[in-house]
C-alpha positions, 0 to 999 in steps of 0.5 A: 500500500505504501509503495502504491501511494509513493507511486501515485505521488511520483506520478503527479510530480512527474505530470506537474513537471510537464512530462506527457502522461503516457510516458509518466504512467509507463515510467512509474509503472515500470519502476514500481513493477521492477521494484516488486518483481525484478527487471526481467518480469517487468520487461516481459510485462511491458512487451506483453501489455503493448502487444496485447493492447495493439492487437485488441479487437475491441479497441479497433472501434476507436480509430474507426469512430475517430475517422468517422468524426473527422469525415463528418466535421469536414462534410459541413454537417455541424453548420447544418445542425446549428442552422436547424437549431437556430431557425427553431430557437433563435427567436427566443431570448438566449436562443442562439446559445440554446441552439448552440447547445442543441447543435453540440448534442446533435454533432456529438451523436455523430462525432463522439469527441468533446474536443472536436465538438467544441472546436467545430462548433466554435467556428460555426456558432461564435460568428452568429452570436457575435453578430447578434451582440451576445455576451462573450461569457454566455457565447463561449460558455455555451460552446465549452459546456455543450462540447462536453456532451461529445463524450457521453452521447453515443457513439462515445470514445470514452465509453468505448475505453471504459467498456474495454477496461471493465469488460462491459458491453459497449452497446449497453454503455451507449444505450445507458448514455442516451437519457443522461445525454438528453438530460444534459442538453435540457439542463444546459438549456435551463442554464442559458435561460437562467442566465438571460433571465438575470441579464437579458442583454446577454442573449438578445433574441434573433428575428423571426424565421419563416416556416419554409426556411425551417422545413428546408433546414429539416430536409438538409439534415437527413444525412445526419439522421441517417448516419446516426440511425444506421450506426446506433440503431444497428448496434441496439437492434443487434444487426452488427457489433460496435466495431462493425458499426464504427466501420459502417459509420466511417464509410458512410461519412466518407461517402457523404463527404465525397458526395458533397464534394468536400474531399480533395486529395490534400484534405483526405490526407489531412483527415487520415493523418489527424485520425492516425495521430489521435489514435496513436495518442490514445493508444500511447496513453492506454498502454502507459495506463495499463503498465501503471495499473499492473504495478498498482494491482501487484502492490496489493492496493485494490485488495487493501481498499476492499478489505477496508471497505468490508471491515468498516461501517461506511455506507457504499453510497458514501464510497461512491460519493468519495470517488466522484469527489476524487474525480472532481479534484483530479479534473483540475489537473488531468485531462479526461482520458488520462483521468479515466485510464488512471482511476477506473482500473482501481475503482471498478473492482470496488464498485463491483464488490459493493454490488453496484452496476458498472454500467451505471458507474460508467455513466457517473464517471463520464458525467463527472469527467464532463464537469472536469472539462470545463472546471478551472484551472485546466478545463480542456474545452475552455482552452480549446475554445480560447484558441478560436477566440484569442481576444476573449480572456480565459477568466471570461470563458470560465465565468460563462461556464459557471451556470453550466457547471451548476447544471452538471452538478444537479444532473450528477446528483439526479443520476446518483439518486435515480440509477434507473435513468441510466439503466432503464434503456439498456435493460429494455434493449438488452435485457 
């Protein structure tokens, strides 16, 4: 237990020294494992871990969903989703901010990446909100918060990784994320409404839109609906596995971008390069996390924590709350993928031992990770957005996300209190 705690302390010190977290976890895990078992078994463990992770069939879904998201972003679908939400919601006070949140949710359904959602929607929504005189905090806050929906609304790369780590069904995790994702959109809309109720000048209403333009906007998103229905509906109906669905989605997104004449050879090369770089980054972090996890497991820390829980009178729910608090604290210094890879292998055996559903716990983990994406001082989505609006101070963006953080905390409490919100749909679809 002492060795494991020393390992965690060393890991955080190395991270604070700006060493990439993949190498930090691999280095600490290697040294700790070698301390326990010696250099020979450690070298064998590292080789086996890297080889198995690189050839894992379940992980092949990651590059395919990433590729699908990149094709979708280049096909211009984000702009059409925002336009649809704009023509229906723009005439309300704060309507463009509400449209941004809805568009982020819709784009998340075919992208699966929080960073990609925030980056894409910032290009689409910021010019419109500036044209109508929106307050900078509300405009940036709605994009930064709306972008977090990309890691919950299926297909979600984070849920895929969680499913691989815990050996839970990816299809069930996707189903479990649907209702909490919709709740996230509704709660964010409420946050926008509360903001403009307090400060009406922050989100002036746009002009009225004719119904003919609304119907035209609906017709323009048929490709989005078709792609989502094929990928997610196919998984839920048992037509194909998540990996097959990701492949079909990537091909469909490619054909749609091709049909729209959005692809040239340089753009295709850039899409493939971005997908390869993102995939390599994720796999590097994953392999480093697995090496570190092997060290923690051999140190006996999980067994010690289980023995403590069994021998204490602490309510299991309090343990879950402590884990959520841990995620909120870690979210201030770690980005979402690293945080999940670092903690889930340690926490999920405890959750299973206490009799909780790992599907439910996975949704809680993703929701609390969403909060970490917009909380200071790291707030990865905030800094992604800052790159597209360099004239807006970071403190103004963080001020704009505060109502959305409050909405997320309320949603997290609701999901904790009512597990059926996460488990009803998986039970219905998968029994």
